[in-house]
Phi, psi and omega in degrees: 000323174307302177305311172306328171293316173308304179299318183281337167291331178294309195298331181296313194197060171065327166075172178215166183266137176286137179264134183232334191227137179237091183216132174294315193230157186230131180294354179275349182290144182284123183302313188298341185234344179208090179222160190294334173293328183285324180295322178293322182291318178297317185289326172300328177299345173308329180288330174290320177296315176305315187290314190289314175312301185301337177262005181055033178270089198285326175297317175299318183294314182305316185296337189258004196235135176250169178287144357275350179295342176306332177303322183295349177282358182252249184305312185305319184294307178304325188280344169306326183287345188241020170118348176292119185279313175084204175262161171256155179227016183265072184255155179221175176061051182283146159250152184241144157245127187245095183295163174284141178282324183301120172088353181283138178259152179096187172282143171305144191208159170206163189242145169226158172235114175264148195266325188239145003282331169220163189302139177196146184263159174213144174239123184248143172235157187271129175247172175311319180258017173123199195268145170227159185278136171253325172219144171120163015273149185235092186290148169287112178309152179294128185088354181281145175282147179278142175236105182295127186296337171297342172282355187277152184239161185278110179303143188227176171072218189264008180279124180255111181304324186293327174302319172291325181295311183298324181288312180299316179303314179298327181285319180298321183285327180293308185309315184288338173256029182219074182299343190262343181065033177291335187273357171067020173285131191253135170231157179291151185295140178072016177299150187289331188287329173301316179297322175290322178294333178288314185301326178290317177296321184288339199302314181310304183293326184288349188236022181289154002283002177287147177265125183241133168236141175240128180243134175243137186215153167295160175264115176294129178072011180265121182289157171238152191226133181243141169245140173268142178245156178308138170092019180079011173273178183214155173235120184244130172257134186199173188223142173236163176251129178246123178247123176238133183238126184236127181234155179291145172300182178298134177079002181242151175251355177221151176306142180274322169210106183301144182280344167253150175324129185293327178306321178282324176295318184287326176311308182289304189259004171073186182291189177090182178301133171265100180268248178268110180260132180238119177241133176247134175236148165266126187247109182279140187224133163241111191247108174275130179246114176299165185289340172272008172092358175286131183258150176228127183275106186251359174203138186205123177224128182251128184233113170297113183266320187198152177220127176244152182224113177258000000 
């Protein structure tokens, strides 16, 4: 009955997790796998990732990334040698949240909020050979509230954070693909998610005479992670996929005005005529969900993962 109540509440409005325990660290955490020192060392590894990315060392990049960010170790990394700028990883002054290991399902993980050069969230997961970056950087959008990870609390009892995480990802997808708002999903005024939905809705008219379609999808097999916050709220880190297809308008064999910078398109797809271009982006999100179900986007990062040109 407790689980049924949780699911029904979340289905109605994204939901939140009841907060019962207020502790940054848990004595049940295995010291050799999830300690503050281990988290600090993992975050310091971003310097190695920054170097590998800048050198287009794709083997090195792939070794330091976990799903879903691991997609960036493929075509996106290769494209950096040809002019694609991509992401930066030179962040500093992190705060850490270390979830307890006892009773947790899935791979051990932790979150960090870096303060410099600008606030951004990161999520690391454990692999056989160490910790890897799974999501990030997830910049805090202009005007969005920061939710310090040190304010998070440990969910207890029958609450399953992964239920919340999966439902939030689906609700965000539904919101982005529902321009008329008939599903009643609420986001805060001025939220970055509203701006993204508006840009998706306007895309076909903005790039005429070319034909543009934008599809938002869940990322298959990509885990999501949730932290409980005081007052029954939750903070969920998750990923969506944004697929943009642009084709030349009637009577044309080449795009009139690409919807992505041509430098990026060429870095992925090479030279020649730009015909039907399909671009896939990873949308990294940090979503705060209040106890009443209202969502606020507190982190959003878009990373171009692949481009094909037919």
